[in-house]
BAVO-39886 format. One line per field, with one value per residue (C-alpha): residue number from 1; x, y, z. Coordinates in steps of 0.25 Angstrom, whole numbers, plus 2048, in hexadecimal, padded with zeros to 3 digits. Layout:
k: NUM, ...
x: X, ...
y: Y, ...
z: Z, ...
This chain:
k: 1, 2, 3, 4, 5, 6, 7, 8, 9, 10, 11, 12, 13, 14, 15, 16, 17, 18, 19, 20, 21, 22, 23, 24, 25, 26, 27, 28, 29, 30, 31, 32, 33, 34, 35, 36, 37, 38, 39, 40, 41, 42, 43, 44, 45, 46, 47, 48, 49, 50, 51, 52, 53, 54, 55, 56, 57, 58, 59, 60, 61, 62, 63, 64, 65, 66, 67, 68, 69, 70, 71, 72, 73, 74, 75, 76, 77, 78, 79, 80, 81, 82, 83, 84, 85, 86, 87, 88, 89, 90, 91, 92, 93, 94, 95, 96, 97, 98, 99, 100, 101, 102, 103, 104, 105, 106, 107, 108, 109, 110, 111, 112, 113, 114, 115, 116, 117, 118, 119, 120, 121, 122, 123, 124, 125, 126, 127, 128, 129, 130, 131, 132, 133, 134, 135, 136, 137, 138, 139, 140, 141, 142, 143, 144, 145, 146, 147, 148, 149, 150, 151, 152, 153, 154, 155, 156, 157, 158, 159, 160, 161, 162, 163, 164, 165, 166, 167, 168, 169, 170, 171, 172, 173, 174, 175, 176, 177, 178, 179, 180, 181, 182, 183, 184, 185, 186, 187, 188, 189, 190, 191, 192, 193, 194, 195, 196, 197, 198, 199, 200, 201, 202, 203, 204, 205, 206, 207, 208, 209, 210, 211, 212, 213, 214, 215, 216, 217, 218, 219, 220, 221, 222, 223, 224, 225, 226, 227, 228, 229, 230, 231, 232, 233, 234, 235, 236, 237, 238, 239, 240, 241, 242, 243, 244, 245, 246, 247, 248, 249, 250, 251, 252, 253, 254, 255, 256, 257, 258, 259, 260, 261, 262, 263, 264, 265, 266, 267, 268, 269, 270, 271, 272, 273, 274, 275, 276, 277, 278, 279, 280, 281, 282, 283, 284, 285, 286, 287, 288, 289, 290, 291, 292, 293, 294, 295, 296, 297, 298, 299, 300, 301, 302, 303, 304, 305, 306, 307, 308, 309, 310, 311, 312, 313, 314, 315, 316, 317, 318, 319, 320, 321, 322, 323, 324, 325, 326, 327, 328, 329, 330, 331, 332, 333, 334, 335, 336, 337, 338, 339, 340, 341, 342, 343, 344, 345, 346, 347, 348, 349, 350, 351, 352, 353, 354, 355, 356, 357, 358, 359, 360, 361, 362, 363, 364, 365, 366, 367, 368, 369, 370, 371, 372, 373, 374, 375, 376, 377, 378, 379, 380, 381, 382, 383, 384, 385, 386, 387, 388, 389, 390, 391, 392, 393, 394, 395, 396, 397, 398, 399, 400, 401, 402, 403, 404, 405, 406, 407, 408, 409, 410, 411, 412, 413, 414, 415, 416, 417, 418, 419, 420, 421, 422, 423, 424, 425, 426, 427, 428, 429, 430, 431, 432, 433, 434, 435, 436, 437, 438, 439, 440, 441, 442, 443, 444, 445, 446, 447, 448, 449, 450, 451, 452, 453, 454, 455, 456, 457, 458, 459, 460, 461, 462, 463, 464, 465, 466, 467, 468, 469, 470, 471, 472, 473, 474, 475, 476, 477, 478, 479, 480, 481, 482, 483, 484, 485
x: 84D, 84B, 842, 839, 837, 833, 82A, 821, 829, 81B, 819, 81D, 826, 81E, 81C, 816, 80B, 806, 807, 7FF, 7F5, 7F2, 7EE, 7DF, 7D6, 7CD, 7D7, 7DC, 7CD, 7CB, 7D8, 7D3, 7C5, 7CB, 7D3, 7C6, 7BF, 7C9, 7C7, 7B8, 7B7, 7B9, 7B3, 7BF, 7C0, 7CE, 7DB, 7E4, 7EF, 7EB, 7DC, 7D6, 7D4, 7E3, 7E6, 7DD, 7E5, 7F2, 7ED, 7E6, 7F3, 7FA, 7F1, 7F0, 7FF, 802, 7F8, 800, 80C, 815, 81A, 820, 816, 817, 811, 81A, 816, 818, 812, 80C, 801, 7F4, 7E7, 7DC, 7D1, 7CD, 7C2, 7BD, 7B2, 7AF, 7B4, 7AD, 7B1, 7AA, 79F, 79D, 7A1, 7AE, 7B4, 7C3, 7CB, 7D2, 7E1, 7E7, 7ED, 7E6, 7E5, 7D8, 7D2, 7C5, 7C7, 7BE, 7C8, 7CB, 7D3, 7E1, 7E8, 7F6, 801, 807, 805, 806, 813, 81B, 818, 819, 80D, 804, 800, 7FE, 7EF, 7EE, 7F0, 7E3, 7DC, 7DB, 7E7, 7E3, 7EE, 7F1, 7F5, 803, 812, 813, 80C, 7FE, 803, 80E, 803, 7FA, 806, 80A, 7FC, 7FB, 809, 804, 7F8, 7ED, 7E1, 7DF, 7E3, 7DC, 7E5, 7DF, 7E3, 7EC, 7E5, 7D6, 7CE, 7D0, 7DA, 7DD, 7EA, 7F2, 7FA, 803, 805, 809, 812, 818, 824, 81C, 812, 804, 7F9, 7EC, 7DE, 7E1, 7D7, 7D7, 7CF, 7CE, 7D6, 7C9, 7C5, 7D2, 7D6, 7C8, 7CA, 7D8, 7D2, 7C7, 7D0, 7DA, 7CF, 7CB, 7C1, 7C1, 7BF, 7BD, 7BD, 7B9, 7C1, 7BE, 7C8, 7CA, 7D5, 7DA, 7E9, 7F0, 7FD, 7FC, 804, 802, 809, 80F, 80C, 818, 819, 826, 826, 82D, 833, 83C, 849, 848, 855, 84E, 840, 835, 82C, 81F, 814, 807, 801, 7F6, 7F0, 7E6, 7E3, 7D8, 7CE, 7CC, 7CF, 7DB, 7D7, 7DF, 7E9, 7EF, 7E6, 7E8, 7F7, 7F6, 7EC, 7F5, 802, 7FA, 7F4, 802, 807, 7FC, 7FF, 80E, 80C, 809, 817, 826, 82E, 83D, 83E, 837, 82B, 826, 819, 817, 809, 80D, 804, 804, 807, 7FC, 803, 810, 816, 817, 817, 821, 82A, 82A, 82D, 838, 83E, 83E, 844, 852, 85C, 85E, 84F, 84E, 859, 852, 846, 849, 83D, 830, 822, 817, 809, 800, 7F3, 7F2, 7E3, 7DF, 7D2, 7D7, 7E5, 7F2, 7FD, 808, 816, 820, 82A, 836, 840, 83C, 83A, 82C, 82E, 83E, 83C, 842, 843, 84F, 855, 84B, 83F, 840, 840, 833, 82C, 830, 82B, 81D, 81E, 820, 814, 80A, 80F, 80D, 800, 7FC, 7FB, 800, 808, 80D, 818, 815, 81F, 828, 829, 827, 81A, 815, 81A, 826, 82C, 833, 839, 83F, 845, 84D, 851, 848, 843, 834, 828, 81A, 80D, 802, 7F4, 7F2, 7EC, 7E6, 7EE, 7E4, 7E5, 7EB, 7E5, 7F2, 7F0, 7E1, 7E6, 7F0, 7E8, 7D9, 7D1, 7CE, 7D7, 7D6, 7D1, 7D9, 7E1, 7DA, 7CE, 7CC, 7DA, 7DB, 7CC, 7C1, 7BD, 7CB, 7C4, 7C3, 7BA, 7C6, 7CF, 7D1, 7D2, 7D9, 7E4, 7E5, 7E7, 7F1, 7F9, 7F7, 7FD, 808, 80C, 80C, 815, 81F, 81F, 820, 82C, 834, 832, 837, 843, 84A, 851, 854, 851, 85D, 863, 85F, 868, 868, 870, 864, 864, 858, 84D, 846, 83C, 830, 823, 816, 80E, 801, 805, 80C, 806, 80D, 805, 808, 80C, 80C, 815, 80F, 81C, 819, 80C, 80E, 801, 7FC, 7F9
y: 7C4, 7B6, 7BC, 7C4, 7B7, 7B0, 7B9, 7BE, 7C1, 7C5, 7D1, 7DF, 7E6, 7EE, 7FD, 807, 80B, 7FC, 7F8, 805, 802, 7F4, 7FA, 7FD, 802, 7F7, 7EC, 7F4, 7F5, 7E6, 7E2, 7EB, 7E5, 7D8, 7DC, 7E1, 7D4, 7CD, 7D5, 7D6, 7C7, 7C6, 7CC, 7D5, 7DC, 7DD, 7D9, 7DA, 7CF, 7C2, 7C5, 7BC, 7C9, 7CB, 7BD, 7BD, 7C9, 7C2, 7B6, 7BE, 7C6, 7B9, 7B3, 7BF, 7C0, 7B2, 7B2, 7BB, 7B1, 7BD, 7BD, 7B4, 7B6, 7B2, 7B3, 7B8, 7B3, 7BA, 7BA, 7C5, 7C9, 7CD, 7D3, 7CA, 7D1, 7DC, 7E5, 7EF, 7E9, 7F4, 803, 80C, 819, 81D, 812, 817, 811, 816, 815, 80F, 807, 7FA, 7FB, 7EE, 7E5, 7EA, 7E0, 7DC, 7E2, 7E6, 7F2, 7FC, 807, 816, 81C, 822, 82C, 828, 833, 838, 82D, 821, 81D, 81B, 813, 820, 825, 81B, 820, 816, 819, 811, 804, 7FC, 808, 80C, 814, 81F, 822, 82C, 827, 82C, 82A, 81B, 80E, 80B, 7FD, 804, 80C, 800, 7F8, 803, 804, 7F6, 7F7, 802, 7F9, 7FF, 7F6, 7FC, 808, 812, 81A, 826, 82D, 839, 83E, 840, 833, 825, 81B, 80C, 806, 7FA, 7F8, 7EE, 7DF, 7DB, 7D9, 7E7, 7E7, 7F2, 7E8, 7E3, 7EB, 7EE, 7F0, 7FC, 805, 812, 81E, 82C, 838, 83F, 834, 832, 840, 842, 837, 83D, 84B, 845, 83D, 848, 851, 847, 83E, 82F, 827, 818, 80F, 801, 7FA, 7EB, 7E7, 7D9, 7D5, 7C8, 7C9, 7BC, 7B8, 7B6, 7B4, 7BC, 7BE, 7C8, 7C5, 7C7, 7C7, 7C9, 7C9, 7BD, 7C5, 7D2, 7D4, 7CF, 7D7, 7E5, 7E3, 7EC, 7E9, 7EE, 7EC, 7EE, 7E8, 7DF, 7E0, 7EA, 7EE, 7E7, 7F2, 7F0, 7EA, 7F4, 7F6, 803, 7FF, 7F7, 7F0, 7FB, 7F9, 7EA, 7EA, 7F5, 7ED, 7E0, 7E6, 7EB, 7DD, 7D7, 7E2, 7DF, 7D1, 7D5, 7DA, 7D7, 7DE, 7E1, 7E2, 7D8, 7DD, 7D8, 7DB, 7DA, 7D9, 7DB, 7D6, 7DD, 7EB, 7F0, 7E9, 7EF, 7EC, 7DE, 7D7, 7E1, 7E0, 7D1, 7D1, 7DB, 7D4, 7C7, 7CC, 7C6, 7D1, 7CE, 7CF, 7DC, 7E1, 7DE, 7E7, 7F4, 7FB, 7F9, 800, 800, 803, 804, 80B, 810, 813, 81C, 824, 832, 82F, 835, 830, 82E, 829, 824, 82E, 826, 832, 838, 845, 847, 840, 83E, 82F, 829, 81A, 813, 818, 815, 819, 828, 822, 81A, 827, 82E, 823, 825, 834, 833, 829, 832, 83E, 837, 833, 842, 83F, 846, 83F, 840, 839, 830, 82E, 822, 81D, 80F, 80D, 804, 7F7, 7FE, 800, 7F3, 7F5, 802, 7FC, 7F3, 7FE, 7FB, 808, 809, 812, 811, 819, 81B, 822, 825, 81F, 826, 833, 83F, 846, 854, 860, 860, 851, 853, 85E, 854, 847, 84B, 844, 84B, 852, 84E, 840, 833, 82F, 822, 824, 814, 812, 805, 805, 7FC, 805, 802, 7FA, 7FB, 808, 80F, 80F, 81B, 812, 81D, 81F, 810, 80F, 81A, 814, 806, 80B, 812, 804, 7FF, 80A, 808, 7F9, 7FA, 804, 7FC, 7EE, 7F4, 7FC, 801, 80C, 818, 811, 810, 803, 7FC, 7FF, 7F2, 7F8, 7FC, 807, 803, 80D, 810, 806, 805, 806, 801, 80C, 806, 804, 812, 81F, 827, 82A, 82A, 838, 83F, 84A, 857, 85A, 84F, 853, 859, 85F, 85E, 86B
z: 781, 787, 792, 788, 780, 78C, 792, 786, 77A, 774, 77F, 77C, 785, 790, 78E, 798, 78E, 78C, 79A, 79F, 794, 79B, 7A8, 7A8, 7B2, 7AF, 7B3, 7BF, 7C4, 7C2, 7CA, 7D5, 7D5, 7D6, 7E3, 7E9, 7E5, 7ED, 7F9, 7F8, 7F7, 806, 812, 816, 808, 80A, 803, 810, 810, 815, 810, 806, 7FD, 7FD, 7FA, 7EF, 7EA, 7EA, 7E3, 7D8, 7D5, 7D4, 7CB, 7C2, 7C1, 7BE, 7B3, 7AB, 7AA, 7AA, 7B8, 7C2, 7CE, 7DC, 7E9, 7F4, 802, 80F, 81D, 825, 82F, 829, 82E, 828, 82D, 837, 83C, 846, 84E, 856, 858, 862, 867, 874, 870, 862, 855, 84F, 842, 840, 837, 83B, 83A, 833, 83C, 848, 853, 858, 864, 86C, 876, 87C, 882, 882, 877, 87B, 873, 86F, 86E, 861, 856, 85F, 857, 865, 871, 879, 872, 879, 887, 892, 892, 884, 88B, 88A, 882, 873, 86D, 865, 85C, 850, 842, 83E, 83D, 840, 83C, 841, 846, 84F, 855, 858, 85D, 866, 86B, 86F, 876, 87E, 882, 87A, 877, 869, 860, 858, 84D, 848, 83B, 83A, 82D, 82B, 829, 82D, 828, 827, 82A, 82F, 83B, 832, 834, 843, 84B, 84E, 857, 860, 864, 860, 859, 860, 85A, 851, 849, 842, 842, 83B, 83F, 842, 84C, 852, 855, 85A, 865, 868, 86B, 873, 87C, 87D, 882, 88D, 886, 888, 87B, 87C, 870, 86D, 863, 85E, 853, 84D, 843, 83E, 83C, 837, 831, 822, 816, 809, 7FC, 7F3, 7E4, 7DB, 7CC, 7C5, 7B5, 7AF, 7A5, 7A6, 7AC, 7BB, 7BF, 7BB, 7C1, 7C4, 7D1, 7D4, 7DE, 7E6, 7F2, 7F2, 800, 806, 814, 81C, 81A, 80B, 7FE, 7FA, 7EC, 7EB, 7F6, 7EF, 7E6, 7DC, 7DC, 7DC, 7D0, 7C9, 7C9, 7C6, 7B9, 7B5, 7B7, 7AE, 7A4, 7A4, 7A1, 792, 790, 790, 79A, 79B, 7AB, 7B4, 7BD, 7CA, 7CF, 7DE, 7E5, 7F4, 7FF, 80D, 809, 813, 81F, 81C, 80E, 812, 804, 7FD, 809, 809, 7FA, 7FB, 807, 801, 7F3, 7F0, 7EF, 7E0, 7DD, 7E4, 7DC, 7CF, 7D3, 7CC, 7D2, 7D9, 7D7, 7E1, 7DF, 7EC, 7EA, 7DB, 7DA, 7E5, 7E3, 7E7, 7E1, 7DF, 7D5, 7DF, 7DC, 7E6, 7E9, 7E4, 7E3, 7F0, 7EB, 7F2, 7FF, 800, 801, 7F4, 7EF, 7EA, 7DD, 7D2, 7DB, 7D5, 7C7, 7CA, 7D0, 7C4, 7BB, 7C1, 7C1, 7B2, 7B1, 7B7, 7B0, 7A3, 7A7, 7AA, 7B9, 7C5, 7CF, 7DD, 7E6, 7F2, 7FD, 7FA, 808, 806, 80C, 801, 7FA, 7F4, 802, 802, 7F5, 7F9, 805, 7FC, 7F2, 7E7, 7DF, 7E1, 7DD, 7D9, 7DA, 7E4, 7E4, 7F2, 7FF, 80B, 808, 806, 7F8, 7FA, 7F2, 7E9, 7E6, 7E2, 7D9, 7D2, 7D2, 7D4, 7DF, 7EC, 7F6, 805, 801, 802, 7F6, 7F8, 802, 802, 807, 810, 810, 80C, 800, 7F9, 7EE, 7E0, 7E1, 7E8, 7DB, 7D2, 7C5, 7BD, 7C7, 7C8, 7B9, 7B9, 7C4, 7BD, 7B1, 7B9, 7BE, 7AF, 7AA, 7B5, 7B3, 7A4, 7A5, 7AF, 7AA, 79C, 7A1, 7AE, 7A5, 7AD, 7BA, 7C5, 7C7, 7D5, 7E0, 7E8, 7F4, 7FD, 807, 80F, 810, 81E, 823, 819, 821, 81B, 815, 81A, 828, 829, 82B, 820, 814, 805, 804, 7F7, 7F2, 7ED, 7E6, 7DC, 7D7, 7C9, 7C7, 7B9, 7B2
């Protein structure tokens, strides 16, 4: 009873209904607008780590959370390599302006040279013919990281690399922060599948294609911060942790990816401060997700074993307001994709399934493969879960029936693009998933009844690869779509 008296005896015990009622579209939109304002205050219009827009985000979160006087708030500093700016000055093909995207962490370079087709998917050194030396490697997307392709191209002597999509349309991506053991990156840009395969067909048919690529990037050693906020009250030995990432890609302000998750958990943190809780809650705002889960990995790696054992479950929210959305839940029990989380992950999945069912909404499963900030938590045996509304994946016909929207169009057409701003949000979906966060926080901060005890003897999973630097997409399960009658 001492903790209850010390931390607000006048506050009622939190309930799911009350906490959900505190989450409104108006407040969610206001938070998203603030993040856009931070990005748009500077020339680059980005919140990539190391940028002024990202720094403003971090300190705003710290100030907002400290003002509540409900949390112990701290900044966790770590060092990394950041691409502060980058641009394609010139991209010509046979003397004609061409359209391409700059891959983050591309090296600077200025070259005019023939395109040389790389065999297979460019994931092995043997895929790069001798003719690529001094020329521009033309590589298909797929199977391995963009960074590996660029490094192998450089190792083979290529002066630059063009990576073309393995699905219709173009794409944006990152090579991942250097260095890589395979070698240095070269100037690297992306093009659409249609453009890339057209080049391949022409070259294999005997044509010579020459390109001019002039890329300028500014890559620096920098420091950044995770923002951590843990409730002063509640049982610290039975803690809920949840998180979202604060950084965007270079191409845009990242208001859905992952401004939506950032604002969603912030609004829940604000609302929670009005209530008493039984179990402690830690909110983690991770930096450097787009560069390879850097912030969450740093947090987990530096978490003392006794504190790690105190976390009963971790919830992750990365992109929860996609305009052509699905309501996807991480496949904690492995029933859809045969990749399950530690004991407790199935219960988290079931919680969110029940939430969407009670809200009269369909849901689907998304592959629980560790390619977002829950990955490091899985690695140390912490049960995890969360929700997701879609990235660059195309909506299927079945999903269009279940969720509305347009089949054949990306779930988020502005994924990793300049148009990922406040106009890119589906506010109804934003609110629905924000209330899902509130429901989970209210439930687990009150009781872990029916939830399995933590097993702190960890059998390590396979190496977690960052979602944003890997070619795999968020797959959705057709078996998990309960079509409403």
